[in-house]
C-alpha positions in Angstrom: 4.3 -2.4 -25.6 2.8 -5.1 -23.1 4.4 -3.4 -20.0 4.2 0.3 -20.2 1.3 0.8 -23.1 3.5 2.8 -25.6 5.8 1.7 -28.6 9.6 1.7 -27.5 11.6 4.8 -29.9 15.3 4.9 -30.0 16.8 7.8 -28.4 20.3 8.6 -28.4 22.0 9.7 -25.4 25.7 9.7 -24.0 25.4 6.7 -21.4 25.8 4.6 -24.3 29.6 4.8 -24.3 30.1 0.9 -22.2 27.6 -0.8 -24.2 29.1 0.0 -27.6 32.6 -1.1 -26.4 30.9 -4.5 -26.1 29.0 -3.8 -29.1 32.5 -3.3 -31.2 34.0 -6.2 -29.0 31.5 -9.2 -29.3 30.4 -9.3 -33.1 26.9 -10.6 -33.8 25.2 -9.0 -30.9 22.3 -6.8 -30.4 22.5 -4.0 -28.2 19.9 -2.9 -25.7 19.9 0.1 -22.9 16.9 1.2 -20.8 17.4 3.4 -18.1 15.1 5.7 -16.0 14.2 9.6 -16.3 17.3 11.6 -15.4 18.5 15.0 -16.2 21.8 17.2 -15.6 24.2 14.1 -15.0 27.4 14.7 -13.8 26.3 18.5 -12.2 25.2 19.4 -8.7 21.8 19.3 -10.0 21.7 15.6 -11.3 18.8 13.8 -10.7 16.6 10.9 -11.4 12.9 9.6 -11.2 12.2 7.4 -8.6 8.8 6.6 -10.0 10.8 5.7 -13.4 13.8 4.2 -11.7 10.8 1.3 -10.2 9.6 0.9 -14.0 12.7 0.6 -15.4 13.6 -2.2 -12.5 10.4 -4.6 -13.0 10.9 -4.4 -16.9 14.5 -5.6 -16.4 13.0 -7.9 -13.8 10.5 -9.3 -16.5 13.4 -9.5 -19.2 15.4 -11.5 -17.1 12.4 -13.9 -16.6 12.0 -14.5 -20.2 15.6 -15.1 -20.8 15.9 -17.6 -18.4 12.9 -19.7 -19.9 
């Protein structure tokens, strides 16, 4: 909320395969995924919104900074 001005919400997507593996293997962990706006994955029409990518990258840096403290 503080970074984007919107409440976060859950979205189910097929990109959760790898984090799900860690969730099963390491008990007691919370799993959070974040990613840019993209569509048509694994096709010749695949694309990623670069503005969204840069925002997500900024969020990731802020999260990592907080984890360090």
